[in-house]
C-alpha positions in Angstrom: 118.4 -73.7 -73.5 115.3 -75.1 -75.1 113.2 -72.3 -73.8 115.4 -69.7 -75.5 115.3 -71.7 -78.7 111.5 -71.7 -78.4 111.3 -68.0 -78.1 113.9 -67.2 -80.7 112.5 -69.2 -83.6 109.6 -68.5 -85.8 110.6 -71.2 -88.3 110.9 -74.8 -87.1 113.7 -75.6 -89.5 115.9 -72.9 -87.8 115.8 -74.4 -84.4 118.9 -76.6 -84.8 120.8 -73.6 -86.2 119.8 -71.4 -83.3 120.8 -74.2 -80.9 124.1 -74.6 -82.6 124.9 -70.9 -82.3 124.0 -70.9 -78.6 126.1 -74.0 -77.9 129.1 -72.6 -79.7 128.8 -69.2 -77.9 128.7 -71.0 -74.5 131.7 -73.1 -75.4 133.6 -70.0 -76.4 132.7 -68.2 -73.2 130.7 -65.6 -75.1 127.5 -64.1 -73.8 124.4 -65.5 -75.5 122.9 -62.0 -76.2 119.4 -63.1 -77.0 116.6 -60.6 -77.0 113.9 -62.9 -75.5 115.9 -63.3 -72.3 116.1 -59.5 -71.9 112.4 -59.2 -72.6 111.5 -61.9 -70.1 113.7 -60.2 -67.4 111.8 -56.9 -68.0 108.5 -58.5 -67.2 105.6 -56.1 -67.5 108.0 -53.3 -68.1 108.5 -54.3 -71.7 106.4 -52.0 -74.0 107.1 -53.8 -77.2 110.2 -51.8 -78.1 113.6 -53.2 -77.1 116.2 -50.4 -76.7 120.0 -50.3 -76.2 119.3 -49.2 -72.6 117.2 -52.4 -72.1 120.1 -54.5 -73.4 122.5 -53.1 -70.7 120.0 -53.3 -67.8 121.2 -56.0 -65.5 118.6 -58.5 -64.6 119.3 -62.2 -63.8 117.8 -63.0 -67.3 119.7 -60.5 -69.4 122.1 -62.6 -71.5 123.6 -59.4 -72.9 124.7 -58.4 -69.4 125.5 -61.9 -68.0 127.3 -64.9 -69.1 125.7 -68.4 -69.3 122.1 -69.4 -69.3 119.4 -67.6 -67.3 118.5 -69.0 -63.9 115.2 -70.5 -65.1 113.5 -71.2 -68.4 111.9 -68.2 -70.1 109.1 -70.2 -71.7 107.6 -73.6 -72.0 109.6 -75.3 -74.8 107.9 -77.5 -77.3 109.2 -80.9 -78.5 111.0 -79.2 -81.5 112.9 -76.8 -79.3 113.9 -79.6 -76.9 115.0 -81.8 -79.8 117.1 -78.9 -81.2 118.7 -78.3 -77.8 119.7 -82.0 -77.8 120.8 -82.0 -81.4 122.3 -78.6 -82.3 123.6 -78.2 -85.8 127.4 -78.3 -86.4 127.7 -75.2 -88.6 130.2 -72.5 -87.7 127.9 -69.6 -87.2 128.1 -67.8 -83.9 125.8 -64.9 -84.7 122.3 -64.5 -85.9 119.9 -61.6 -86.5 116.3 -61.4 -87.3 115.5 -60.6 -90.9 112.1 -59.2 -89.8 110.1 -61.9 -91.6 110.4 -64.7 -89.0 113.7 -66.0 -90.3 117.3 -65.2 -89.3 120.5 -64.4 -91.0 123.4 -66.5 -89.6 127.0 -65.3 -89.6 130.4 -66.8 -88.8 132.2 -63.5 -88.2 131.5 -60.3 -86.3 132.0 -58.3 -89.5 129.3 -60.4 -91.4 127.0 -60.1 -88.4 127.4 -56.3 -88.2 126.6 -56.1 -91.9 123.5 -58.2 -91.4 122.4 -56.0 -88.5 122.7 -52.9 -90.7 120.8 -54.6 -93.5 118.0 -56.2 -91.5 117.6 -54.0 -88.4 119.0 -50.6 -88.9 118.3 -49.9 -92.6 115.0 -51.7 -92.9 
């Protein structure tokens, strides 16, 4: 978990929020759906552009295609990511999307999340 938090966060203050989302998703039986796990599973095949096709490619690390945590860490987590994994926030968000500036938009509902994806990813 800490390794995913490490790769997902560009802002230290967001680590507990990311951790909270991941924990809540696991508890609900949802897929984690984190891009860094997909990228890690692609290895040297990743060209810097993550596509929808990549998100459905089944590798042991693809948390879009598989439930639960990947079989091994995807990075060496720092102390902040480890602390966040041990102390996730207790918010209600179960989705997040990159704003493209190193921060994330957190959402409680799928409708909110889809609107954030359109705003920050599709219509940027």
